TORDO-66251 format. One line per field, with one value per residue (C-alpha): residue number from 1; x, y, z; residue in three letters. Coordinates in Angstrom, 2 decimals. Each point is the difference from the previous one (the first is absolute). Last residue first. Layout:
TORDO-66251
i NUM;... $
X X;... $
Y Y;... $
Z Z;... $
aa ALA;... $
//
This chain:
TORDO-66251
i 449;448;447;446;445;444;443;442;441;440;439;438;437;436;435;434;433;432;431;430;429;428;427;426;425;424;423;422;421;420;419;418;417;416;415;414;413;412;411;410;409;408;407;406;405;404;403;402;401;400;399;398;397;396;395;394;393;392;391;390;389;388;387;386;385;384;383;382;381;380;379;378;377;376;375;374;373;372;371;370;369;368;367;366;365;364;363;362;361;360;359;358;357;356;355;354;353;352;351;350;349;348;347;346;345;344;343;342;341;340;339;338;337;336;335;334;333;332;331;330;329;328;327;326;325;324;323;322;321;320;319;318;317;316;315;314;313;312;311;310;309;308;307;306;305;304;303;302;301;300;299;298;297;296;295;294;293;292;291;290;289;288;287;286;285;284;283;282;281;280;279;278;277;276;275;274;273;272;271;270;269;268;267;266;265;264;263;262;261;260;259;258;257;256;255;254;253;252;251;250;249;248;247;246;245;244;243;242;241;240;239;238;237;236;235;234;233;232;231;230;229;228;227;226;225;224;223;222;221;220;219;218;217;216;215;214;213;212;211;210;209;208;207;206;205;204;203;202;201;200;199;198;197;196;195;194;193;192;191;190;189;188;187;186;185;184;183;182;181;180;179;178;177;176;175;174;173;172;171;170;169;168;167;166;165;164;163;162;161;160;159;158;157;156;155;154;153;152;151;150;149;148;147;146;145;144;143;142;141;140;139;138;137;136;135;134;133;132;131;130;129;128;127;126;125;124;123;122;121;120;119;118;117;116;115;114;113;112;111;110;109;108;107;106;105;104;103;102;101;100;99;98;97;96;95;94;93;92;91;90;89;88;87;86;85;84;83;82;81;80;79;78;77;76;75;74;73;72;71;70;69;68;67;66;65;64;63;62;61;60;59;58;57;56;55;54;53;52;51;50;49;48;47;46;45;44;43;42;41;40;39;38;37;36;35;34;33;32;31;30;29;28;27;26;25;24;23;22;21;20;19;18;17;16;15;14;13;12;11;10;9;8;7;6;5;4;3;2;1 $
X 97.39;-1.02;2.36;-1.39;-3.25;-2.84;-2.86;-2.67;-1.18;-3.64;0.39;0.27;-2.60;-0.79;-1.08;1.33;-0.96;2.63;0.26;3.14;-0.02;1.87;3.04;1.92;3.66;1.95;-2.11;-1.80;-2.89;-2.46;-2.11;-3.53;-0.31;2.46;3.87;0.91;3.71;-1.00;-2.45;2.11;2.40;-2.71;-1.32;3.54;0.42;1.62;-3.96;-2.01;1.28;0.45;-3.99;-0.87;2.14;-1.87;-3.07;1.00;0.89;-3.09;-2.28;1.81;2.50;2.19;1.01;3.26;3.35;2.31;-2.05;1.18;4.51;-0.46;-1.57;2.45;2.90;-1.26;-2.36;-2.74;-1.04;-2.21;-1.36;-0.46;2.92;2.24;-0.73;1.10;-1.63;2.18;-0.40;3.38;1.03;3.22;-1.66;-0.16;2.53;0.68;-1.33;2.49;-2.13;1.30;3.27;-0.23;-0.23;-1.24;0.45;4.16;1.31;1.39;3.40;1.16;4.12;0.27;2.61;-1.74;-0.74;2.91;2.35;-2.21;-0.59;3.84;-0.28;-2.43;1.16;3.25;-1.86;-2.06;2.83;1.96;-2.25;-1.21;1.44;1.70;-0.15;-2.29;-1.39;-1.37;-1.73;-1.97;0.00;-3.02;-0.17;-3.19;-0.94;-3.60;0.87;2.46;-2.70;-1.88;2.30;2.74;-2.00;-0.93;3.60;1.23;-2.59;1.23;3.97;-0.16;-1.78;2.78;2.10;-2.38;-0.05;1.52;3.14;-2.62;-0.33;-1.05;-1.81;1.24;-2.52;1.16;-2.19;-0.17;-2.37;-3.43;-1.54;1.03;-2.52;-2.80;0.70;-1.32;-2.56;2.79;3.18;-2.83;-0.85;3.62;0.81;-3.20;0.78;3.58;-1.41;-2.24;2.66;2.33;-2.44;0.33;0.39;2.43;3.43;-2.09;3.90;-0.61;0.34;-0.94;2.42;-1.83;3.27;-1.15;0.18;1.29;-1.43;-1.18;-3.63;1.38;0.52;-3.75;-1.27;1.86;-3.08;-2.00;2.03;-0.98;-2.58;-3.31;-0.41;-1.87;2.82;1.44;-2.76;2.13;3.42;2.80;3.62;2.07;1.45;3.58;1.20;2.99;2.80;1.46;3.75;1.10;1.65;3.28;0.36;-3.09;-0.54;-3.97;-0.62;-2.63;-3.04;-2.16;-3.80;-0.21;-2.51;1.15;-0.16;-4.02;-0.15;2.12;3.16;2.51;2.43;1.15;0.92;3.80;0.51;2.93;-1.57;-0.32;-0.17;-1.72;-3.22;-0.59;-0.01;-2.46;-1.92;-0.41;-3.60;-0.81;-2.43;-1.56;1.58;1.55;4.03;0.07;2.49;1.61;-0.60;-1.25;-1.81;-3.46;-0.92;-2.89;-1.01;-3.58;-0.31;-2.71;0.38;0.41;1.03;0.19;-1.70;1.58;0.83;-2.22;0.46;-0.28;-2.29;-0.24;1.34;1.53;0.18;-2.71;-0.59;3.06;0.73;2.11;-1.53;3.29;1.57;-3.33;2.00;-0.24;-0.76;2.33;-0.65;-0.92;2.57;0.34;-1.48;1.52;3.55;2.14;3.35;1.78;-2.31;2.35;-0.86;-1.80;-2.99;-2.54;-2.25;-3.68;-1.54;-3.92;-1.18;-3.34;-0.52;3.55;1.81;3.00;3.94;1.59;3.41;2.52;3.34;-0.79;-1.68;1.12;-2.05;1.22;-1.95;0.56;0.73;-2.33;1.54;0.12;-1.93;0.91;0.58;-1.25;0.89;-3.35;-0.24;-0.80;-1.60;2.37;-0.41;-1.96;2.87;-0.94;-2.16;0.08;-2.63;0.03;-0.63;1.20;2.69;0.98;3.73;-0.93;-0.34;3.56;3.28;1.69;3.61;-0.85;-1.92;-1.84;-1.95;-3.13;-0.80;-2.94;1.02;-0.09;-2.44;1.81;0.36;-2.55;0.68;0.98;-2.44;2.01;-3.04;0.62;0.88;-1.97;2.21;2.96;2.15;0.32;-0.79;-2.93;-0.19;-3.49;-1.31;-1.61;1.79;-0.08;-1.23;2.47;-0.73;-0.77;2.21;-0.48;-2.34;0.73;-2.62;1.83;-0.95;1.82;0.82;3.62;0.49;1.45;-0.85;2.15;-1.13 $
Y 139.14;1.58;-1.53;-3.53;0.96;-0.11;-2.79;0.08;2.99;-1.27;-0.49;-3.38;-2.06;0.24;-3.41;0.27;3.32;2.48;2.10;1.22;1.30;-2.15;0.24;-2.17;-0.40;0.22;-0.16;3.25;1.27;2.74;0.71;-0.62;-1.05;1.63;-0.87;1.03;-1.11;-2.68;-1.06;-0.75;-1.66;-2.23;-1.25;-0.84;-2.12;-3.22;-1.89;3.37;0.81;-3.90;-0.10;3.06;-1.51;-3.66;1.75;1.81;-3.19;-1.80;3.41;0.25;2.56;-0.02;-2.96;-0.87;-1.92;3.65;1.63;-2.06;0.13;4.19;-0.48;-2.15;2.05;2.96;3.23;1.25;3.54;2.16;3.24;3.54;-0.09;2.68;-1.49;-3.81;-1.22;-3.54;-3.87;-1.74;-3.61;-2.21;-3.76;-0.81;-1.83;-3.72;-1.88;-2.22;-2.47;-2.68;0.63;-0.82;-3.70;-2.59;-3.97;0.05;-3.14;-0.82;-1.21;-3.33;-0.02;-2.94;-2.30;-3.67;-2.90;-2.33;2.30;0.78;-3.35;-0.51;3.07;-0.91;-3.50;1.52;2.47;-2.90;-2.51;3.06;1.17;-4.07;0.75;2.73;0.18;3.08;0.81;-3.88;-1.92;-2.94;0.14;-0.25;-0.34;0.73;-2.16;-0.50;-3.51;1.91;1.62;-1.90;-3.04;2.83;2.15;-3.14;-1.42;3.07;0.17;-3.46;0.39;3.05;-1.94;-2.32;1.94;2.69;3.36;3.13;-1.24;-0.49;3.83;-0.02;-2.14;1.51;-0.60;0.83;1.31;0.01;2.80;-0.83;1.13;3.66;-0.45;-0.17;3.76;1.49;-2.95;-2.52;1.44;0.28;-3.85;-1.00;1.70;-2.08;-3.18;0.50;1.39;-2.93;-2.60;2.31;-0.25;2.87;0.10;3.27;-2.50;-2.54;-1.90;-0.37;4.18;0.44;1.67;-0.44;0.55;1.35;-0.17;2.37;3.09;3.03;-0.56;-0.44;3.77;0.37;-1.67;2.89;2.29;-3.36;-0.34;2.90;-1.07;-1.48;1.31;-2.80;-1.89;0.23;-1.62;-2.19;1.35;1.12;0.41;1.94;-1.10;-0.51;0.23;-2.68;0.91;-2.85;-1.46;-2.50;-3.27;-1.17;1.70;2.04;3.48;1.10;3.83;1.53;2.39;1.10;0.83;2.77;0.10;-3.36;-0.02;-0.69;-2.19;-0.09;-1.41;2.16;-0.38;3.25;-0.92;-0.44;-1.62;-1.44;-3.96;-2.93;0.87;3.14;-1.29;-2.58;1.98;2.50;-3.08;-1.57;-0.88;3.07;1.30;-2.34;-1.35;1.41;0.31;1.25;-1.55;1.15;4.15;3.32;1.43;1.09;4.01;1.11;3.69;0.99;2.63;2.60;1.94;3.18;0.62;3.31;1.79;-0.13;3.85;1.94;0.49;3.73;2.16;3.53;-1.42;3.00;-1.86;-2.00;-0.84;-0.86;-1.14;0.66;-2.28;-1.12;3.61;-0.13;-1.45;-3.86;-1.47;-1.47;-3.94;-0.67;-1.87;-3.80;-1.67;-3.43;0.09;-2.62;-0.29;-2.96;-2.44;-2.65;-1.98;1.46;3.35;-1.57;2.33;0.61;-3.03;-0.05;1.05;1.66;2.82;0.73;-1.11;-1.46;0.43;-2.84;0.54;-2.94;2.36;2.76;3.52;3.18;2.67;1.89;2.68;1.51;3.73;1.85;0.53;3.85;1.77;0.36;3.45;0.77;3.61;-0.28;-2.07;-4.05;-0.35;-1.79;-4.06;-0.55;-1.51;-3.43;-1.05;-2.09;0.36;-1.37;-3.54;0.26;-3.08;0.87;0.38;-3.27;-2.10;-2.59;-0.88;2.86;0.49;-2.19;2.68;-1.02;2.41;1.48;2.72;2.75;1.48;3.88;2.13;0.40;3.61;2.24;0.80;3.66;2.59;1.39;0.95;1.81;3.62;3.02;2.81;-1.21;3.53;0.06;-3.11;-1.83;-3.73;-1.66;-1.14;-3.15;-2.38;-3.90;-0.99;-2.02;-3.63;-1.10;-1.49;-3.36;-0.95;-2.60;-0.21;-2.49;-2.94;-1.62;-3.98;-1.63;2.36;-1.72;1.26;1.46;-0.88 $
Z 55.17;-3.16;-1.95;1.14;-1.60;2.53;0.12;3.13;-1.72;0.20;3.94;1.05;2.35;3.52;1.91;2.94;0.66;1.23;-2.74;-2.22;-4.05;-1.58;-1.66;-2.36;-2.02;3.07;2.83;0.89;2.31;-0.31;2.69;-0.25;3.95;1.97;0.73;3.38;-0.41;2.50;-1.98;-3.09;2.40;1.08;-3.35;-0.76;2.25;-2.03;0.80;-1.14;-2.85;-1.07;1.16;-2.27;-3.06;0.52;-0.40;-2.96;-1.65;0.74;-1.28;-2.90;-1.71;2.31;-1.32;2.24;-1.24;-0.44;2.25;2.90;-1.10;0.00;3.85;0.93;-2.37;2.47;-0.77;1.47;-0.99;1.99;-2.61;-0.05;-3.01;1.67;3.57;-0.43;2.77;1.50;0.11;-0.42;-1.45;0.83;-0.02;4.02;1.46;0.08;2.72;2.47;1.40;-1.58;0.97;3.46;-1.24;2.92;-0.18;0.21;0.76;3.48;0.73;0.99;-0.76;-1.92;1.07;-1.08;2.96;0.03;1.49;2.55;1.31;0.42;2.21;1.97;0.70;0.81;2.42;2.16;-0.06;1.94;2.18;1.10;3.45;0.81;3.68;0.65;-3.11;0.24;-3.39;-0.95;-3.75;-1.78;-4.25;-1.26;-3.23;1.17;1.34;2.00;2.02;1.80;0.81;0.62;2.11;2.56;-0.33;1.26;3.06;1.02;-0.58;1.74;3.15;0.30;2.01;1.85;-2.77;0.63;-2.16;-2.75;0.11;-4.19;-2.28;-3.56;-2.37;-3.47;-2.76;-3.48;-1.18;-1.58;3.71;-1.11;-3.31;2.61;0.94;3.24;0.76;-0.87;2.10;3.01;-0.39;-0.15;2.79;1.96;-1.05;1.59;3.18;0.07;-0.77;2.91;2.73;1.79;3.63;0.14;-0.19;-2.10;-0.45;-3.61;-0.72;-3.61;-2.66;-3.47;-2.46;-2.67;-4.44;-2.64;2.36;-2.42;2.18;2.93;0.42;-0.77;3.50;2.10;0.41;0.75;3.34;1.71;2.17;-2.07;-3.56;-1.45;-1.37;3.56;1.65;1.70;1.13;-2.06;0.84;-1.61;-3.40;0.36;-2.88;-1.23;-2.93;-1.62;0.31;-2.98;1.38;0.80;3.17;0.49;0.71;0.94;-0.68;2.32;-0.64;2.91;-0.67;2.86;2.46;1.72;3.77;-1.34;3.44;2.30;1.89;-2.12;-2.51;-2.15;-3.64;-0.72;-3.43;-0.93;-0.57;1.61;3.79;-0.58;-2.48;2.29;3.64;-2.34;-1.01;4.07;-0.39;2.16;-2.80;-2.16;-3.27;-3.03;-0.93;-3.50;-2.37;-2.94;0.41;-1.04;2.18;-1.09;0.63;-0.95;-1.23;-1.09;-2.25;-0.59;-3.20;-2.26;-3.06;-1.34;-2.94;-3.80;-0.10;-2.16;-4.01;-1.21;-1.60;-1.71;-3.58;-1.92;-3.46;-0.33;-4.03;-0.54;3.11;3.63;3.07;0.85;1.06;1.99;3.02;0.17;3.63;2.35;0.48;3.34;2.66;-0.19;3.08;1.18;-1.25;1.41;1.31;1.63;-1.96;-1.12;3.17;2.47;-0.17;-1.01;-2.16;-0.65;1.82;0.29;3.49;-1.58;1.57;1.24;-3.12;1.31;-0.09;1.59;2.16;-0.53;0.21;2.62;-1.74;-1.19;-1.69;-3.02;-1.01;-3.52;-0.64;-2.34;-3.29;-0.75;-2.50;-3.29;-1.48;-3.60;0.15;2.63;3.07;0.30;3.57;2.30;1.03;3.35;2.50;1.66;2.26;3.10;2.94;3.20;1.74;3.98;0.25;-3.74;1.39;1.83;-2.82;0.81;-1.18;-1.26;-0.94;-2.67;-2.11;-2.50;-1.92;-0.97;-2.66;-0.02;-3.50;-0.16;-2.48;-3.58;-1.23;-1.55;-3.35;-1.52;-2.04;-2.54;-2.45;-2.92;-0.63;-0.15;0.93;-1.22;-0.47;3.72;0.87;1.26;-0.45;0.80;3.56;1.82;1.91;0.42;3.34;2.48;0.61;3.29;2.50;1.10;3.50;2.13;3.56;2.92;1.46;2.08;1.16;1.34;2.71;2.95;3.31;2.74;3.07 $
aa GLU;GLU;ASP;GLU;ASP;ILE;THR;GLU;ASP;ASP;ALA;PRO;VAL;THR;ASP;ALA;ASN;ARG;TYR;TYR;GLU;PHE;SER;TYR;GLY;TYR;MET;ARG;VAL;THR;ASP;GLY;GLU;GLN;ILE;HIS;LEU;SER;GLU;LEU;GLN;ASP;LEU;ILE;GLY;THR;ASP;ALA;LEU;PHE;LYS;GLN;PHE;PHE;ALA;PHE;GLY;LYS;GLU;SER;GLU;LEU;ASN;THR;TYR;GLY;LEU;MET;LYS;GLU;ILE;LYS;PRO;GLY;GLU;ILE;VAL;TYR;GLU;ALA;GLU;ASP;GLN;ASP;TYR;TYR;VAL;SER;PHE;ALA;GLU;ASP;ALA;GLU;THR;ALA;MET;ASP;GLU;PRO;PHE;PHE;GLU;GLN;GLU;PHE;THR;ILE;PRO;LYS;ASP;GLU;ILE;GLU;SER;LEU;THR;ARG;SER;VAL;TYR;TYR;LEU;LEU;GLU;LYS;ILE;GLY;LYS;GLY;THR;LEU;THR;SER;THR;ALA;PHE;VAL;LYS;VAL;GLY;LEU;PRO;GLU;TYR;LYS;GLU;LYS;ILE;LYS;LYS;ILE;ILE;GLU;ALA;ASP;GLU;GLY;GLU;PRO;LEU;MET;ASP;VAL;LYS;ASN;ALA;ALA;ILE;VAL;GLN;ILE;LYS;LYS;THR;ILE;ASP;ALA;ASN;TYR;ASN;LYS;LEU;GLU;ASN;ASN;ILE;ALA;GLU;LEU;ASP;GLU;LEU;PRO;ASP;ARG;GLY;GLU;THR;SER;ALA;ALA;ASP;VAL;VAL;HIS;ILE;MET;MET;ARG;THR;ARG;GLU;ILE;HIS;ARG;LEU;PHE;GLU;HIS;GLY;LEU;GLY;ALA;GLY;GLU;SER;ALA;GLY;GLU;ILE;LEU;GLY;PRO;ILE;ASP;ALA;VAL;VAL;PHE;GLY;LYS;ALA;GLY;ASP;LEU;ASP;VAL;VAL;GLY;LEU;MET;PRO;THR;LEU;THR;THR;PHE;HIS;TYR;ASN;ALA;ILE;LYS;PRO;LYS;ALA;ASN;SER;VAL;LYS;SER;LEU;PHE;THR;SER;LYS;GLY;VAL;ASN;PRO;PHE;GLY;VAL;LEU;GLY;VAL;ASP;ALA;ILE;VAL;LYS;LEU;GLU;LEU;LEU;VAL;GLU;LEU;GLU;ILE;ALA;PRO;GLN;GLY;PRO;GLN;ALA;TYR;LYS;PRO;ALA;GLN;MET;THR;SER;THR;ALA;TYR;HIS;MET;ASN;GLY;ASN;GLY;GLY;LYS;GLY;GLY;LYS;LEU;ILE;VAL;VAL;GLU;ARG;ASN;ASP;GLY;SER;MET;ASP;ALA;ILE;VAL;LYS;GLY;SER;THR;ALA;GLU;LYS;ILE;VAL;THR;GLY;GLU;PRO;VAL;LYS;ILE;ILE;LEU;ASP;ALA;GLY;ASN;LYS;GLY;HIS;CYS;ARG;ARG;LYS;ASN;GLY;ASN;GLU;GLY;ASN;GLU;ALA;LYS;TYR;LYS;GLY;GLY;TYR;HIS;PHE;ASP;SER;LEU;THR;ASN;ILE;GLY;GLU;ASP;VAL;LYS;PHE;ILE;ILE;ASP;GLY;GLY;LYS;GLY;GLY;ASP;GLY;GLY;ASP;PRO;GLY;GLY;ASN;PRO;VAL;TYR;LYS;GLU;ARG;ARG;PHE;SER;ILE;HIS;GLY;ASP;GLY;GLY;LYS;GLY;SER;GLN;ILE;PHE;ILE;LYS;ALA;LYS;ASP;VAL;PHE;VAL;PRO;MET $
//
């Protein structure tokens, strides 16, 4: 038997921003032109969109990774890299997207939320054409693109209906739905016949209609994961009220009062807020009770629940007894409840995971001067507020070089102890000892640079 899929876990990843390009204008009569490296393109977004044509998450049943396109790198002659294509993921209305680890809501694809950007693609990096200054006319650095964001998300489908039918298996919920609405559920005499939450529209003469969802039969322990029932408890969360169908005739040997209490306990254990919803009891199958006994069991149920504000109707889907009265009561009650869609507020914000791309800088060996050169706006800015004459300032400077990965890049260029490193108006001899101090000739005129 095919299984209705209303829960799935997938990986999503936005596109990485393209890197800025490093190049210089080179033409026949302009041998020493300025920087003309173009910017990288923006990475693609991950977008979720409601598709009215689907009602299950079966497309995501086996998980998988959904990745937007990366932005292209910039190019010479100020050419901008192409933006990466967005990836649109189509889901049924009512899908709630959650961060998989914490379970916090990212987006609820219902109501006005028809299309939502869940992960934004990385920004493209600036090309070196942006970094030319009066003191640095030939910058050999560009900005890397902003990295992609990867996230594991949980998709949960919570059906959108005004009223939820709840109760044990075989109490007559599917038959009830087929009698009162346009729904055509499959009906058979065994437990968990309904593996899909069935939706039906109830039309009433002279009263406002409503949508009913037949929630698959629950069993005791469902809230802890017993049976299949716990997989469908989430569908009750959106409903504005509940019709609790109970087998008043005890056709399977169960006590209807005990059934009512057991199901309410399961609802409470799953989510205490569910039990605050308005509830109506359909004491069903009264046509199967010997005459006189129907009045007795209905009396017992009413004595226990009507003082709690729960209206009780004696019903029979076979004869139609009590059905009309129950439906008009539900319609009147719904009209008195605020007609506001039940949606889940955002609790997790993926944009907080985004990190800005590092400021552009470059580390290279100048063969003409036999020096290692470190350049970039981040370097220049750091030197502007750091006193390299003081021991504390130089220690801060050393930590900055280590944290930014500059020391690692110098090592990758095979720098040796005693080699000269130049940064704008400063130069110093390189030592691997953290207590290194600037060389005597650390200050250099900008004209010599």
